[in-house]
N, C-alpha and C positions, 0 to 999 in steps of 0.2 A: 712427872710430867712438865710442870714449871721447870723443876730443876735441871731437866735433861735439856729443855730448850736453852735453856741461860748456861750450860756446859759447852753445846754447841756454836751458839753464838760468842763464846770467848774463844773457842778454837780458831772462827773464822776472823777473829781479830776487832770483834766488837768491845768496847770499851764502857758503853753507858747501857744500862738495860733499863725500862721502865715496867714495871709491874701495872697492869691494866684492868680496872674491872668496875663494876657499880658497885658501890659501897666496898671497896678494895677491902677495909679493914673490918669488914665483918667475917672474911674468908678463915673458910674451917675445913680442914682436908676433908673428904668423904671418907676415907678409909681408916684414918686414925685420928680423927679430930685435933690434930695441931693446929695450932690458931697461926695469925697472921703474922706477929710479930717472930714466931719461930721459923715460917718460911724468909722474912726477912735475913735472918741470921744466917740462913743457910745458903741464901743465894751470896749475901756479903761475903762467904766464905769460897766461893768460886773463884780460883787464880784466873786474872787478866782482867775482871771486871773492878773497874775503878770507882766507877759512879752507879747507885742503884735511885731511882725515884718512882713513887708510887701516886695512884690517884683512881679514883676520884676516893675520897675518906670521907663517912658519915661524922659528923660530930659526937652522935650517940654512942659510937664503938670505936673511939679514940681515947683506949684505956692507957694507963700508966706503963703497960708491958711494951707498947708500941713505941710511947716516949723514951722508955728505957732503952730500947733496940735502936732506936736512933740516936741517942748519946752515947751508946755504947759502941758505936759502928761508924768510923771514921769516912765509911763508904756512901754511907747513907747521906744524900744529899740534904743540906739544911733548908730545904724548901719542903711546902705542903699546901696543898689544895684543898681548903676547907670550907665548903658550901655554907653560908649563913643563911641567905635566902630572905630574912628580914630581921631586924633589931629589936621586933617588937614582939614580947611573950604572947602576947593576944593572936595577933597574925599567925605566929609561929606553931600555937595551938591549933587553928583551925587548919593549917596547912599540917596537921599531922606529924610534925618534925621529931619528936621525942625529946626535946629539950627547949628550954627557954634562954632567954636574953642572957641572965646572969650565968646559966651554965654554961652559954658561948663564950661569955668575957673571962671567968674562968679556966676553962681550958686553954685559950688563947695566951693569957696569962702564964698558966703553967708551961705550957709549950715555950713560950719567950724566956721562961727562967731557965729551965732546962739547956734550951738547945740556944743562948747568944747572938743573936744575928739571923736568926731564924729567916725566911722569906715566906709569908703567907699569902695566900691570893684566896678569893672566894667568888661567889656568886651569889646575887642579889637580884628579887624581884621585885617591882614597884606597882602599884594600884593594884594588889592581890583584893579579893573581895572584901569587902568592911574597912580596908586601911584609911585611917584618919590622917588629919594632918600630923598629929602627934606621935603616931605608928611609925609616920616616915620619918619624922625628927629624930626619932630613936634609933632607926637605922641609919642615919646619917652620923649620928653620935657614937654609934659603935665604930664606923668609919674612921672617925677621927681618933677614936680611942686605940684600936689597935695597930692603925697604919698599916693597910696591905699593901703591898709589892703590887698587887694588879687586881682587878674587879671585874668579872666578866657582868654587865647588867643588862636587865630587859624589862619590857612594861609587859603587865598581864595580859596574856589572852587564853580564852578557853579552850583545851584540847578534849578532842572526844574520848568517851570512857575513862575520863579521870574523877575521881571525888571532887576536884575543884570546880570541874565544870556544870555542877549539881548547884553549884553557889551562884547567887545574883550577882552579876558582873557589875555593881554598882559604881565603881569610881568612873566618872568620864573620862574620854580619851585624851581630852585635851589636859586634865589635871594628869594622868599618866605620862601624858609627853613632858610635862615642865617638869615634874617629880624626876623623870631620867635625865632632864638637862641638868638640873641643881646636883643630882647625886654623882654624874660624870663630871662636872665643872671640880666638885669638889676633891673627886678621886684623882684626879688630872693633877690640881697642884699638891696633893700629899705624895703621887708619885715623883712629881719633879722635885720635890724637897728631898725625897728617899734618894733618888738617883743622884742627886746633887753630892752626897756624902760618900761617893764613889769616886769623885774627881780626885785625883792625885795618887790613887793608891793602885796597885799592881792586882789584877784578878787572873786566876787561873781559867782560861775558856776552852771548851770544847770546838774546835772548828768545824764548822757543818758545810762549810764549802763558799761559793764567791758570793759577794754581798749585792744586795739589789741597789746599793747607796753609792755605787760608781765602779769604774775599772778600776783592776788592781787591789780592790778593799776586799776584805773576806768579814762573815760573820759566825757566830758560833753563840754559844750560852754558858755563862759562868754557873757555879754551882747553885746560886739561888735563883736560876730562871732567867735572869737578864738578859735580854739581847744587845750582843757587843756588835757593834761593826768597827774593825779595824785594819790599818796597813801593816802589811808584813813582806819581807823581803822575798819569800819563795811561797809556796802553796802550802799551809799548812792543814788541809782538810783532811778530817779524820782522826788529827792529832789535840793532844792536848797544849796550849801555847800560852805564856803570860804576856798580858798585855796589861800597858800602862794607860788609866782610863785620862783621857784628856778631856773628855765635855760630856754631855748627856743633854736628852730631851726628856719628856713625860714617860717613854715607851721603849725609849733604848738607849745605849751608852756608846763613846766613841772612843777610839782609841789608836794606840799603834803597839806591834808587839816588840817585846823585850827579851824574847827566848828564841 
């Protein structure tokens, strides 16, 4: 059914597809047990589809087969959302995440080795029950070492019917607030450094439509998921276009079309 939908989209002119699921990389076909890496390869074989993305991946189920599929198929975007949640093994164990700090760092290093230039994004929760200052610093250390292109960060708050709701919410709200600010400030500086490396380069961008940044400008995303606002002579909505990057901020790139 997934392949049928992708084929229909390709016929209708769609050029990019996103395979979306909770722990998407844990997928197994219920009829024949084919795994997610096989599905990725079959989606890439659909004529007309040029970019394939997927989210959200769980680190515990991101095996070498998926890395090999990404490495062997140029249509799979060199971008991956890989939720960390915490850089502390002690906190990860209380979260029942199924991996530790060193497991995550090893996986990130393997991805960066096999897929040079891959754009990694993640999720982080600060102030999880029992999180110490040392635990929080371990999370910041992972951000410095992996250098994520984007981080979605949140303060912990108990959610009904979850296992975490049964734990004592023992990190004061003000501490959670300050930790979140510190983490976001760190990530902002990392993103500005990463985005600065694109200035002067040409990036292939899939245009999504008019930009909110001003009349006559357009917006799209590059293969790594970066938002690009750019000037163009005509309306390139729905098309791939080469953009020369002339500037950046921590959250987007600026440029002008060269194709």
